[in-house]
N, C-alpha and C positions, 0 to 999 in steps of 0.2 A: 320558824319564820324564814321565808326565802329572801335572798338578797335582791334589791331592786335591779331591774335590767340595766339601767345606766351605770350602776356600780359594777355589775358583771362585765359590761363592755369595757369599762375603764381598766379593770384588773386584767382582762384578757389582752387588751392592747399593750399594757405594761409588760405582761408575760412574754408576748410576742417580740417586743422590743428588747427585752433584757435577758431572756432565758436562752440557754444553750439547748436547743431542741433538735431532734432528728428531723429529717425531711418529712417523714410521715407525721410526727407530732405537730410540726408547724402547719402542715396541710390540714390536719384535723382541727387545730386551733383556729385556723382561718375560716374553716367551714362553720365552726361554732360561733365565731364572731359574726359572720354574715347572717346566720340564723338569728342571733340575738338582736342585731341591728334591724332586721326585717320585722321581728316580733315587736320591738320598741316602736317602729314606724306604724305597724298595724294597731298597736294599743293606742298610740296618739291619734290616729285617724278615727278609731272607734269612739274615743272620748270626744273628739271634735264633733262628729256626727250626732252623738248623744246630746251634746250641748245645743246643736242647731235644732234638733227635734224638740228639745225642751223649750227652746225659745219660740219655735213655731207653735207649740201647743199653748203657750202662754198668750201668744198674740194671734190665735186662730181667727178670731172675729175680725180683727184688722186686716189680716191676710185675705180672708174671704171677701172682704169689701173691695179689694183691688179690682180694677176694671179689666184685667186680663185673665 
């Protein structure tokens, strides 16, 4: 089972704050952190739009009756 993205982000932030990393390791960790944050954002947006589409499907008749 994979670790949730928010937990991965928290652990990576803690590592960046507390670990004694080389410049290269720190740069790679920051890249990974940026990737995880973007992935988390993308997953949240996907979930939001799925919810909106589900709501629109449930209320399709009401939405079709709107005058615009």
